C-alpha positions, 0 to 999 in steps of 0.5 A: 486516486485516494480521494476518488476512492472515498468520494466515488468508490466505483471509480477507484476500486481496490483492484484499479488502485493496486494496478496504479500503485504497482505501476508507480512502484515500477516507475520509481524503481526505474528512476531510482526514486523513493516512494512517500511514507504511507505508500506501502501501508496503503497498498497493504490495506488495498491487498487486505481489502482483496483478501490477499493477506500475504501481499498485505503483510509484504507491503506492511513489512516494506513500509516498516523497512523504509520508514521505521517510525511506522513500526508500531502501526504496521505491527498492529495492522499485521497482527490483525491479518 
């Protein structure tokens, strides 16, 4: 999906990716599984592209909570919201 976003943007719009990512979150929660590092960071970026800074901030905060090593980057991204 991320490759498609760059190779053929019209096939993987931010809206489509957000829907897919939210479905992936629900599937992972139902199976009590963790999502990989960067998942919520990318979701936050997608929200940011849509102009939804509130959801972007929430996704960046979730990334920080799950992966503390991402704190510096997430703080910088949130400072730019």
